[in-house]
PLY file of the C-alpha trace (Angstrom):
ply
format ascii 1.0
element vertex 355
property float x
property float y
property float z
element edge 354
property int vertex1
property int vertex2
end_header
-25.87 1.74 -5.98
-22.71 -0.22 -6.64
-21.71 -3.54 -5.10
-17.97 -3.47 -4.39
-15.75 -6.20 -2.96
-12.25 -5.60 -1.68
-10.28 -8.86 -1.49
-7.04 -8.89 0.49
-4.85 -11.99 0.78
-3.83 -12.77 4.37
-0.12 -12.10 5.11
0.39 -13.00 1.46
4.17 -13.29 1.04
4.63 -14.96 4.42
1.69 -17.31 3.78
3.16 -18.41 0.45
6.45 -19.17 2.21
4.67 -21.17 4.92
2.60 -23.05 2.37
5.66 -24.08 0.36
7.89 -24.90 3.35
5.97 -26.99 5.91
8.69 -26.45 8.50
7.75 -22.74 8.59
4.11 -23.34 9.47
3.16 -22.05 12.88
6.47 -20.19 13.13
7.09 -16.41 13.20
8.18 -15.78 9.60
9.51 -12.42 8.42
9.90 -11.90 4.68
12.84 -9.52 4.38
16.46 -9.24 3.39
18.67 -9.06 6.43
20.65 -5.91 6.99
20.65 -2.63 8.86
18.95 -0.81 6.00
16.38 -3.46 5.06
12.65 -3.23 5.74
10.06 -5.94 6.29
8.08 -7.00 3.20
5.62 -9.16 5.15
5.20 -10.89 8.48
3.26 -14.03 9.35
0.53 -13.73 11.95
2.78 -15.57 14.38
5.34 -12.76 13.98
2.71 -10.03 14.21
1.91 -11.13 17.74
5.30 -9.67 18.68
4.53 -6.34 16.97
6.32 -7.06 13.69
4.71 -5.22 10.78
5.33 -4.62 7.10
7.60 -1.67 6.23
9.32 -1.56 9.62
13.12 -1.81 9.67
14.30 -5.42 9.65
16.55 -4.74 12.66
13.49 -3.60 14.62
11.65 -6.78 13.66
14.60 -8.85 14.86
14.67 -6.99 18.16
10.92 -7.45 18.70
11.02 -11.12 17.76
14.50 -12.63 18.15
13.16 -16.08 17.24
11.80 -14.87 13.90
12.78 -16.81 10.80
13.91 -14.40 8.08
13.15 -15.47 4.51
14.33 -13.43 1.50
11.42 -12.45 -0.77
10.75 -14.44 -3.94
8.63 -12.08 -6.02
8.52 -14.35 -9.07
6.72 -16.96 -6.96
4.35 -14.41 -5.42
3.47 -13.06 -8.87
2.64 -16.57 -10.10
0.18 -17.07 -7.22
-1.24 -13.61 -7.81
-2.03 -14.53 -11.41
-3.98 -17.57 -10.17
-6.02 -15.36 -7.87
-6.63 -12.83 -10.65
-8.13 -15.54 -12.86
-10.62 -16.34 -10.10
-11.64 -12.67 -9.88
-12.14 -12.46 -13.64
-14.46 -15.46 -13.59
-16.90 -13.33 -11.60
-16.48 -9.86 -13.13
-14.42 -8.04 -15.73
-14.28 -5.00 -13.43
-11.19 -5.91 -11.40
-8.78 -3.20 -10.20
-5.58 -4.72 -8.79
-3.91 -2.60 -6.12
-0.93 -4.92 -5.70
-0.14 -8.61 -5.96
-2.28 -9.39 -2.93
-5.34 -7.15 -3.11
-7.92 -5.86 -5.57
-11.27 -4.15 -5.90
-14.07 -5.91 -7.75
-17.30 -4.32 -8.97
-19.92 -7.09 -8.96
-22.94 -4.87 -9.52
-23.48 -6.82 -12.74
-21.63 -10.06 -12.08
-20.87 -12.77 -14.62
-22.17 -15.52 -12.35
-25.69 -16.30 -11.14
-24.87 -15.97 -7.46
-27.63 -14.06 -5.62
-25.62 -11.31 -3.88
-22.27 -9.60 -3.54
-21.84 -11.40 -0.23
-22.33 -14.78 -1.89
-19.82 -13.83 -4.59
-17.23 -12.81 -1.98
-17.74 -16.10 -0.14
-17.36 -18.06 -3.38
-14.19 -16.17 -4.33
-12.59 -16.86 -0.98
-13.44 -20.56 -1.21
-12.09 -20.79 -4.77
-8.84 -19.05 -3.78
-8.31 -21.54 -0.99
-9.08 -24.49 -3.26
-6.69 -23.27 -5.96
-3.82 -21.98 -3.81
-4.28 -23.34 -0.26
-4.13 -19.70 0.89
-6.75 -17.65 2.71
-8.16 -14.25 1.81
-10.32 -11.73 3.62
-13.03 -9.66 1.95
-15.02 -6.51 2.56
-18.36 -5.94 0.82
-19.80 -2.44 0.65
-21.43 0.20 -1.61
-18.07 1.81 -2.48
-14.31 1.29 -2.52
-13.56 3.33 0.59
-15.89 1.32 2.84
-15.02 -2.03 1.24
-11.30 -1.57 1.91
-11.87 -0.79 5.58
-14.31 -3.71 5.89
-11.86 -6.25 4.44
-9.59 -5.65 7.44
-12.40 -6.08 9.94
-12.30 -9.85 10.36
-8.78 -10.72 9.28
-7.47 -13.28 8.79
-9.75 -15.48 6.68
-12.90 -13.46 7.27
-15.60 -11.48 5.51
-17.39 -8.32 6.64
-20.38 -6.75 4.94
-21.46 -3.10 5.27
-24.86 -2.54 3.70
-25.85 0.93 2.47
-28.04 1.72 5.47
-25.19 0.74 7.84
-22.52 3.05 6.43
-22.89 5.96 8.89
-23.08 3.74 11.97
-20.07 1.75 10.76
-17.92 4.83 10.20
-18.90 6.97 13.19
-16.67 5.40 15.89
-13.67 4.77 13.63
-10.47 6.80 14.18
-9.83 9.35 11.43
-6.62 7.46 10.61
-8.83 4.97 8.76
-9.37 7.59 6.05
-6.74 7.30 3.28
-4.33 10.22 3.38
-4.78 10.90 7.09
-1.31 10.18 8.43
0.26 11.20 11.71
0.73 14.84 10.73
-2.89 15.22 9.57
-4.10 13.36 12.67
-2.34 15.98 14.78
-3.97 18.83 12.86
-7.41 17.28 13.18
-6.86 16.55 16.88
-6.16 20.26 17.38
-9.68 20.84 15.99
-11.16 18.33 18.44
-11.47 15.60 15.80
-10.52 12.07 16.79
-13.14 9.93 15.04
-14.95 9.94 11.73
-18.07 10.96 13.66
-16.21 14.00 15.00
-15.10 14.85 11.48
-18.68 14.65 10.22
-19.53 17.45 12.64
-17.09 19.87 10.98
-18.57 21.84 8.10
-17.31 21.31 4.58
-16.37 24.97 4.18
-14.25 24.88 7.33
-12.45 21.71 6.19
-11.82 23.26 2.79
-10.53 26.45 4.42
-8.11 24.45 6.57
-6.99 21.79 4.09
-7.98 22.88 0.58
-9.11 20.16 -1.83
-8.18 17.49 0.69
-10.65 19.06 3.10
-13.42 18.46 0.54
-12.35 14.82 0.27
-12.38 14.50 4.06
-15.95 15.78 4.10
-17.05 13.20 1.54
-15.34 10.31 3.31
-16.89 11.31 6.64
-20.29 10.95 4.97
-19.26 7.57 3.58
-19.24 8.94 0.03
-16.76 7.62 -2.53
-17.66 8.08 -6.19
-14.54 6.43 -7.57
-15.25 3.64 -10.00
-13.39 0.34 -10.15
-10.82 0.88 -12.90
-9.70 -2.38 -14.51
-6.27 -2.85 -16.06
-4.80 0.48 -15.07
-1.08 0.18 -15.80
1.29 1.46 -13.15
2.70 4.85 -14.11
4.63 5.79 -10.98
5.42 4.47 -7.50
6.74 6.58 -4.67
7.18 6.78 -0.90
7.44 9.93 1.14
7.73 11.00 4.75
6.93 14.20 6.64
9.34 14.79 9.51
8.35 15.69 13.05
11.03 18.42 12.87
12.42 20.15 9.80
15.86 18.90 8.78
18.80 20.30 6.78
19.65 18.69 3.45
22.76 17.01 4.87
20.63 15.03 7.35
18.27 13.51 4.79
20.36 10.49 3.77
18.83 7.99 6.26
15.31 8.97 5.18
16.22 8.77 1.49
17.67 5.29 1.97
14.60 4.11 3.89
12.16 5.53 1.35
14.15 4.17 -1.58
13.77 0.68 -0.13
10.02 1.13 0.42
9.65 2.27 -3.17
11.81 -0.57 -4.48
9.76 -3.16 -2.58
6.55 -1.64 -3.95
7.86 -1.96 -7.51
8.31 -5.69 -6.96
4.51 -5.93 -6.88
4.16 -5.08 -10.56
5.45 -6.68 -13.75
6.18 -3.24 -15.24
9.61 -1.61 -15.03
10.26 1.99 -13.98
13.00 4.01 -15.60
13.01 7.53 -14.08
14.13 8.14 -10.49
12.50 11.11 -8.76
13.54 12.86 -5.55
10.87 15.12 -4.04
11.51 17.70 -1.33
9.28 20.15 0.51
10.90 23.01 2.40
9.83 24.37 5.77
8.14 27.16 3.79
6.15 24.57 1.82
8.03 25.07 -1.42
8.01 21.81 -3.39
10.91 20.88 -5.64
11.78 17.72 -7.54
14.92 16.39 -9.13
14.83 13.46 -11.56
17.13 11.33 -13.67
16.39 8.85 -16.45
19.48 6.62 -16.75
20.31 4.71 -19.93
19.28 1.50 -18.19
16.37 1.22 -15.71
17.49 0.82 -12.09
17.83 -2.93 -11.58
18.54 -3.08 -7.86
17.81 -1.31 -4.61
21.43 -0.18 -4.45
21.18 1.51 -7.86
17.91 3.24 -7.02
19.32 4.48 -3.70
22.55 5.72 -5.27
20.65 7.75 -7.88
18.28 9.21 -5.29
21.21 10.29 -3.13
22.98 11.77 -6.16
19.86 13.79 -6.98
20.12 15.40 -3.56
23.39 16.94 -4.71
21.46 18.78 -7.45
19.45 20.77 -4.90
20.84 24.29 -5.00
18.84 26.12 -2.33
20.72 28.05 0.37
22.63 25.90 2.86
20.40 26.99 5.72
17.23 25.69 4.07
15.35 23.11 6.09
13.02 20.45 4.76
9.82 19.05 6.17
9.24 16.24 3.65
11.26 13.97 1.38
10.07 11.41 -1.15
11.68 8.88 -3.48
9.85 7.60 -6.54
10.10 5.74 -9.83
8.15 6.77 -12.90
8.15 6.15 -16.63
6.93 2.58 -16.22
6.61 0.29 -19.22
6.27 -3.39 -19.99
9.48 -5.48 -19.78
9.43 -6.20 -23.51
9.36 -2.46 -24.22
12.59 -1.92 -22.29
14.55 -4.74 -23.90
15.46 -5.93 -20.39
14.97 -9.49 -19.17
12.27 -9.55 -16.44
14.39 -12.02 -14.48
16.93 -9.31 -13.79
14.33 -7.49 -11.74
13.59 -10.22 -9.20
16.62 -9.63 -6.99
17.23 -6.93 -4.39
0 1
1 2
2 3
3 4
4 5
5 6
6 7
7 8
8 9
9 10
10 11
11 12
12 13
13 14
14 15
15 16
16 17
17 18
18 19
19 20
20 21
21 22
22 23
23 24
24 25
25 26
26 27
27 28
28 29
29 30
30 31
31 32
32 33
33 34
34 35
35 36
36 37
37 38
38 39
39 40
40 41
41 42
42 43
43 44
44 45
45 46
46 47
47 48
48 49
49 50
50 51
51 52
52 53
53 54
54 55
55 56
56 57
57 58
58 59
59 60
60 61
61 62
62 63
63 64
64 65
65 66
66 67
67 68
68 69
69 70
70 71
71 72
72 73
73 74
74 75
75 76
76 77
77 78
78 79
79 80
80 81
81 82
82 83
83 84
84 85
85 86
86 87
87 88
88 89
89 90
90 91
91 92
92 93
93 94
94 95
95 96
96 97
97 98
98 99
99 100
100 101
101 102
102 103
103 104
104 105
105 106
106 107
107 108
108 109
109 110
110 111
111 112
112 113
113 114
114 115
115 116
116 117
117 118
118 119
119 120
120 121
121 122
122 123
123 124
124 125
125 126
126 127
127 128
128 129
129 130
130 131
131 132
132 133
133 134
134 135
135 136
136 137
137 138
138 139
139 140
140 141
141 142
142 143
143 144
144 145
145 146
146 147
147 148
148 149
149 150
150 151
151 152
152 153
153 154
154 155
155 156
156 157
157 158
158 159
159 160
160 161
161 162
162 163
163 164
164 165
165 166
166 167
167 168
168 169
169 170
170 171
171 172
172 173
173 174
174 175
175 176
176 177
177 178
178 179
179 180
180 181
181 182
182 183
183 184
184 185
185 186
186 187
187 188
188 189
189 190
190 191
191 192
192 193
193 194
194 195
195 196
196 197
197 198
198 199
199 200
200 201
201 202
202 203
203 204
204 205
205 206
206 207
207 208
208 209
209 210
210 211
211 212
212 213
213 214
214 215
215 216
216 217
217 218
218 219
219 220
220 221
221 222
222 223
223 224
224 225
225 226
226 227
227 228
228 229
229 230
230 231
231 232
232 233
233 234
234 235
235 236
236 237
237 238
238 239
239 240
240 241
241 242
242 243
243 244
244 245
245 246
246 247
247 248
248 249
249 250
250 251
251 252
252 253
253 254
254 255
255 256
256 257
257 258
258 259
259 260
260 261
261 262
262 263
263 264
264 265
265 266
266 267
267 268
268 269
269 270
270 271
271 272
272 273
273 274
274 275
275 276
276 277
277 278
278 279
279 280
280 281
281 282
282 283
283 284
284 285
285 286
286 287
287 288
288 289
289 290
290 291
291 292
292 293
293 294
294 295
295 296
296 297
297 298
298 299
299 300
300 301
301 302
302 303
303 304
304 305
305 306
306 307
307 308
308 309
309 310
310 311
311 312
312 313
313 314
314 315
315 316
316 317
317 318
318 319
319 320
320 321
321 322
322 323
323 324
324 325
325 326
326 327
327 328
328 329
329 330
330 331
331 332
332 333
333 334
334 335
335 336
336 337
337 338
338 339
339 340
340 341
341 342
342 343
343 344
344 345
345 346
346 347
347 348
348 349
349 350
350 351
351 352
352 353
353 354
């Protein structure tokens, strides 16, 4: 039985901005570049009260909260704080799997400290983070990664929630199926058509039926409904690819995909700002209404060094799609792959800290 902690910094980017600029404290802060095509990187809890959320269009955030203070992101500063937090994790266990600058899994089954329990370790980590950075973090403690990640969100901000092995089923049963990774709006609709709204409902569907309906993902749904997650904490896994994709409510022709490509390019670009590594290959993914998947990719001489460059390449890749003009598409995705360390590219890391 493993002891897993998921630590998630609270409104990380916005909290760093509020910490470093006292005049922003207690104010609705939105970390984002202004502009019709920009999306929100982070929102303070004061802004979230108005419905502002990460990844929503910046213009929507401004409409929801006209008094919001927009602050352009400073990823170099966020990465410096993230390194401080990572050192605290490593003082307790070598098994640390970063998910981004502001969250990570820790396996403390065999911890490096003499603290008596995973709960005590999580409490100590949160206290040490606050002492070192003046920032708060929330934590979930559970027997596996799946449960720990859900639990870390349970008492945000600045909270801790523990799910012990014998509590797993009771904890999961009333939760909406959207809490399961991979269950987005389209999958929620398919499950709702089967009478499934909660994880408890899902547990009542046989594994064979889920596999028949959803293939290998159906098997994963069955495991998650039982609270089973055999994935180990994988330390120091270098980023290989980052992508964002969207399934449309209605199938669209190729000519109508530009707004989605621009939006997804920005989501992908913002996600790449959470890693020190640099991606070189731009990938455009499409799925037709007949479920045919096709990709187009380009590896330029120089890695994309701005959102504008990434977007321009993604849009150019659309021109390389040669299916009949009447073809309609149900999904589009924009990604970056071929990641490597900055020193391997011969590019100054500083060039990659601007939009």
